[in-house]
Each structure stands twice: as C-alpha cells, then as structure tokens.
C-alpha positions in Angstrom: 101.6 298.7 129.9 103.8 298.4 126.9 106.7 297.3 128.8 104.9 294.3 130.4 103.9 293.0 126.9 107.6 293.1 126.0 108.7 291.2 129.0 106.0 288.6 128.7 106.2 287.8 125.2 108.2 284.7 125.2 107.0 283.7 128.3 105.4 280.2 127.3 108.4 279.4 124.8 110.8 279.9 127.6 108.8 277.5 129.9 108.3 275.0 126.7 112.3 275.2 126.1 113.2 274.8 130.0 110.8 271.7 130.4 112.1 269.8 127.1 116.1 270.9 128.3 115.2 269.7 131.5 113.6 266.2 130.3 116.4 265.4 128.1 119.2 266.4 130.7 117.2 264.0 133.2 116.9 261.0 130.5 120.6 261.6 130.0 121.3 261.7 133.8 119.3 258.3 134.1 121.1 256.5 131.5 124.8 257.6 132.6 123.7 256.4 136.2 122.3 253.1 134.7 125.7 252.6 132.7 127.5 253.1 135.5 125.5 250.7 138.0 125.9 247.9 135.4 129.1 248.3 133.9 130.7 246.9 136.7 130.3 243.5 137.8 131.8 244.4 141.5 129.5 247.5 142.0 129.9 248.4 145.8 128.8 251.1 148.2 132.7 252.2 148.2 132.5 252.7 144.5 129.4 254.5 144.6 130.9 256.7 147.3 134.1 257.4 145.3 131.6 258.3 142.1 129.5 260.9 144.0 132.7 262.5 145.9 134.0 263.9 142.5 133.3 267.9 142.2 132.2 267.4 138.6 129.7 264.6 139.3 128.2 266.9 142.7 127.8 269.9 140.2 126.2 267.7 137.3 123.7 266.6 140.4 123.0 270.0 141.5 122.2 271.2 137.7 120.3 268.1 137.0 118.2 268.7 140.7 117.5 272.3 139.8 116.4 271.5 136.1 114.1 268.7 137.7 112.6 271.1 140.2 111.9 273.6 137.6 110.4 271.0 135.3 108.2 269.8 138.1 107.6 273.4 139.1 106.2 274.5 135.6 104.1 271.1 135.2 102.5 271.5 138.7 101.9 275.0 138.1 100.2 274.8 134.7 98.3 271.7 136.3 96.7 273.3 139.3 95.9 276.9 137.2 93.9 274.5 134.7 92.1 272.5 137.1 91.4 274.4 140.0 88.6 277.3 139.4 88.9 278.7 143.1 91.5 281.3 143.3 92.2 281.2 146.8 92.3 277.4 146.6 94.7 277.6 143.6 97.0 280.2 145.2 97.2 278.0 148.4 97.8 275.0 146.3 100.3 276.7 144.3 102.2 278.4 147.3 102.0 274.7 149.2 104.1 272.9 146.0 106.3 276.2 145.9 107.4 275.4 149.5 107.5 271.6 149.2 110.0 272.0 146.0 112.0 274.6 148.1 112.4 272.0 150.7 113.4 269.0 148.0 115.8 271.4 146.7 117.5 272.1 150.4 117.5 268.3 151.1 118.8 267.6 147.7 121.8 270.0 147.7 122.4 268.7 151.5 122.7 265.2 150.5 124.8 265.8 147.2 127.2 268.1 148.8 127.1 266.4 152.3 129.1 263.1 150.8 
C-alpha cells in the first residue's frame, strides 16, 4: 500500500506540467506555421510540400501531435470524471475517447510521415 502512495504522489503535478508544456508547444507551433504561411507572398502547394518533407519538421509535427493528444486526453478524462456520475457510463465514455484519440494518432502519423 505504501508503494502505491509513493508512485501516485506527484501525479497531479505531472498532469499539470504536461498540460502547460503541451499548450506552450502548440502555441509555438501555431505561430511558426502562421509565420511560414504569411512570410512569403508566393505561397504555393509545392512550397508547403517541400516544407513538410523535411525530417526535422516531421519529427516536430509528431511531437506536437503527441503532446496535443496527451493534452486532450488529460482534459477529457478530467471532464468526464467530474461530470458523469455513473461509473459504467464514465468508463465507457473514457474508453471511447481513448479509442478516438488512438485513431487520431494513427491517422496523424500516417499523414505526417506519408508526405
């Protein structure tokens, strides 16, 4: 029983930190994309493809995708735990959100690395 207390002692702090880091990373990513699109007057599909073909951008996109999905998972789980009182309905909802986020992850990775 004591080992369970030690393992979960900082769980709330960990989630708080992940949510803040993922939010900051998402804002930086959005600003970066906004600047990329608006800096060049001759923005085209070819430049967009060349931009996303770079391995560094693909890795950065994957990291942002993972952090955004983790952010969503933490937020949705807390909302469902707070507002759904039925344990069965809550577990079904959390499971459904879990499946949806895994599908988003798979499609996101397929899109990012398929370019």
